[in-house]
C-alpha positions as CSV (number, residue, x, y, z in Angstrom):
1,M,18.2,14.9,-7.4
2,T,18.7,13.3,-4.0
3,T,21.9,11.4,-3.1
4,L,21.9,9.0,-0.2
5,V,24.8,7.1,1.2
6,L,24.4,3.4,2.1
7,A,26.8,2.7,4.9
8,T,27.7,-0.9,4.4
9,H,30.7,-2.8,3.0
10,N,29.0,-6.2,3.1
11,E,28.5,-7.1,-0.5
12,G,25.6,-9.5,0.1
13,K,23.8,-6.9,2.2
14,K,24.6,-4.2,-0.3
15,R,22.9,-6.1,-3.1
16,E,19.9,-6.9,-1.0
17,L,19.4,-3.3,0.3
18,L,19.7,-1.8,-3.2
19,T,17.1,-4.3,-4.4
20,I,14.8,-3.3,-1.6
21,L,15.4,0.4,-1.7
22,S,15.4,1.1,-5.4
23,P,11.6,0.9,-6.0
24,V,10.7,3.0,-3.0
25,L,13.4,5.7,-3.4
26,G,12.4,6.5,-7.0
27,A,14.4,7.3,-10.1
28,D,15.6,10.7,-9.0
29,T,17.5,9.3,-6.0
30,T,21.2,8.3,-6.4
31,V,22.5,5.8,-3.9
32,L,26.2,5.7,-3.1
33,T,27.6,2.7,-1.3
34,A,30.2,3.1,1.5
35,A,33.0,2.1,-0.9
36,E,31.9,4.6,-3.5
37,A,31.8,7.3,-0.9
38,G,35.3,6.4,0.4
39,L,34.1,5.4,3.8
40,D,35.9,3.1,6.2
41,D,34.1,0.7,8.5
42,V,33.3,2.1,11.9
43,P,33.4,0.1,15.2
44,E,30.0,-1.2,16.1
45,T,30.1,-0.5,19.8
46,G,26.4,-0.4,20.5
47,V,24.5,-3.0,22.5
48,T,21.4,-3.1,20.4
49,F,20.8,-3.3,16.6
50,I,19.4,0.3,16.6
51,E,22.4,1.7,18.4
52,N,24.8,0.1,15.9
53,A,22.7,1.2,12.9
54,L,22.8,4.8,14.2
55,I,26.5,4.7,14.8
56,K,27.2,3.7,11.2
57,A,24.7,6.2,9.8
58,R,26.0,9.1,11.9
59,A,29.5,8.5,10.8
60,A,28.6,8.3,7.1
61,A,26.5,11.5,7.3
62,M,29.2,13.4,9.1
63,A,31.9,12.2,6.6
64,T,29.9,12.9,3.4
65,G,27.5,15.8,4.4
66,R,24.7,13.7,2.9
67,T,21.8,11.7,4.3
68,A,23.2,8.3,5.3
69,I,21.3,5.0,5.6
70,A,22.6,2.1,7.6
71,D,21.3,-1.1,9.2
72,D,22.4,-3.6,11.8
73,S,20.9,-7.0,11.6
74,G,21.4,-10.5,12.8
75,I,19.8,-13.7,13.9
76,S,18.3,-14.3,17.4
77,V,17.8,-17.9,18.5
78,D,15.2,-18.6,21.2
79,V,17.1,-21.3,23.1
80,L,20.2,-19.1,23.1
81,G,18.4,-16.3,24.8
82,G,18.4,-14.2,21.6
83,A,22.1,-14.8,20.7
84,P,24.0,-14.4,18.5
85,G,22.0,-11.1,18.1
86,I,24.3,-8.2,17.6
87,F,27.3,-10.6,17.4
88,S,25.9,-12.5,14.5
89,A,28.6,-11.4,12.0
90,R,31.4,-12.4,14.3
91,W,29.9,-15.3,16.2
92,S,32.8,-17.5,15.4
93,G,35.3,-14.9,16.4
94,T,36.2,-13.7,12.9
95,H,34.0,-10.8,11.5
96,G,32.3,-11.7,8.3
97,D,33.2,-15.4,8.1
98,D,29.7,-16.5,7.1
99,R,30.5,-20.2,7.0
100,A,32.4,-20.3,10.3
101,N,29.6,-18.4,12.0
102,L,26.9,-20.8,10.5
103,D,28.9,-23.9,11.4
104,L,29.4,-22.8,15.0
105,L,25.7,-22.1,15.5
106,L,24.7,-25.4,14.0
107,A,27.2,-27.2,16.4
108,Q,25.8,-25.3,19.4
109,L,22.3,-26.5,18.4
110,S,23.2,-30.0,17.4
111,D,21.2,-31.6,20.3
112,I,18.2,-29.2,20.1
113,A,14.9,-30.8,18.9
114,E,13.1,-29.4,15.9
115,E,10.3,-27.9,18.0
116,H,12.8,-25.9,20.0
117,R,14.8,-24.4,17.1
118,G,12.8,-21.2,16.8
119,A,14.7,-18.1,15.6
120,Q,14.1,-14.7,14.1
121,F,16.0,-12.5,11.7
122,R,16.0,-9.0,13.1
123,C,16.9,-5.7,11.4
124,A,17.2,-2.1,12.6
125,A,17.4,0.5,9.9
126,A,18.6,4.1,10.5
127,A,18.9,7.3,8.6
128,V,20.8,10.4,9.6
129,T,20.6,13.6,7.7
130,A,23.4,16.1,7.2
131,D,21.7,18.5,9.6
132,G,21.4,15.8,12.3
133,R,17.9,14.5,12.1
134,E,17.7,10.8,13.0
135,F,15.1,8.2,12.0
136,T,14.9,4.5,12.8
137,A,12.7,1.5,12.0
138,E,12.8,-2.2,12.9
139,G,11.7,-5.4,11.2
140,V,11.5,-9.0,12.3
141,M,11.3,-12.2,10.2
142,P,10.2,-15.2,12.3
143,G,11.2,-18.8,11.5
144,S,13.2,-21.7,12.6
145,L,16.6,-23.3,12.0
146,A,17.3,-26.3,9.9
147,T,19.9,-28.9,10.9
148,E,22.1,-28.4,7.9
149,P,22.6,-25.7,5.2
150,R,20.3,-25.7,2.2
151,G,20.5,-23.5,-0.9
152,E,23.0,-21.3,-2.6
153,N,21.3,-17.9,-2.6
154,G,21.6,-15.2,0.0
155,F,24.3,-14.9,2.6
156,G,25.0,-15.2,6.3
157,Y,22.7,-17.6,8.1
158,D,20.2,-17.8,5.1
159,P,21.1,-21.4,4.3
160,I,19.8,-22.7,7.7
161,F,17.0,-20.2,8.3
162,V,13.5,-21.4,7.3
163,P,11.0,-18.5,7.4
164,E,7.7,-19.1,9.2
165,G,5.2,-20.7,6.9
166,S,7.8,-22.0,4.5
167,T,9.4,-25.4,3.9
168,I,12.6,-24.1,2.2
169,S,15.5,-22.0,3.6
170,A,16.0,-18.4,2.8
171,A,19.0,-19.4,0.7
172,Q,16.7,-21.6,-1.5
173,M,14.3,-18.6,-2.2
174,S,14.8,-16.2,-5.1
175,A,15.9,-12.7,-4.1
176,E,12.4,-11.5,-5.0
177,E,10.7,-14.0,-2.7
178,K,13.0,-13.4,0.2
179,N,13.0,-9.6,-0.1
180,S,9.2,-9.6,-0.2
181,R,9.0,-10.8,3.4
182,S,12.4,-10.2,4.9
183,H,13.3,-8.3,8.1
184,R,15.1,-5.8,6.0
185,R,12.1,-5.3,3.7
186,I,9.9,-4.6,6.7
187,A,12.5,-2.2,8.4
188,F,13.5,-0.4,5.2
189,D,9.9,0.0,3.9
190,A,9.0,1.6,7.2
191,L,12.1,3.8,7.0
192,A,11.4,4.8,3.4
193,E,7.9,5.8,4.4
194,I,9.3,8.0,7.1
195,L,11.9,9.6,4.8
196,A,9.3,10.3,2.1
197,A,7.6,12.7,4.5
198,E,10.7,14.5,5.3
199,P,11.8,17.6,3.3
200,D,15.3,18.4,2.2
201,L,17.0,15.1,2.7
C-alpha cells in the first residue's frame, strides 16, 4: 500500500483535491492531509506557482519521509497583468480571507467592461518523493469575472469566476461539474499520470 501526503491546510482545497485524486490513485493508496501528518504551513517564498508548490512538497516529503503532493494555485486577471496570481490567497492583506480577497478584486474591477474581464484559474501541482525525485504539472481554466458573487459552492474566487463556455459561476456548479474541467483537475490528472509510471513512490 502506498501512502501519500497532501501538503495543504486549506479545507476547501483539501476536499477538492481528494475528490480529484481518489479515482486516479486507486484503492491501495492512502492519502494523509497535512494536519493528519502533523505538518505546519511553510512560507511560500517562490515567485511562481510551480516554485511554491515545490517548496511545500519538498518540506512535507522531508518531514514525513513519504512522497508528498502539493499545489499552488490562484486567479490571474488579464487587465491586472496576471495579478493577483501567486498572491491570490492574500490579495486583501490577510491570508485565507476569501471574502475580503474577492471583495477587493471586485472593487478593483468595478469600472471594467464585461468584454475586458477575462481571467484564468491557474494551478501548479508538484510531487516530491522521499528520495528527492521531483515532478510538476500545470493546468489552466480560462473564463471571465462576474460583477457580483453568485453561488454557494466552492471557495476562494469561485463565486465570481465564470468558466469559458458557461453562463454560471464556478460556485454555482456541482463539485463534479467543476472538478471535471478545473485547473486542478488538469494539473493533477497530468501529475497522476506521471506518478503512475514511477516505481517505488
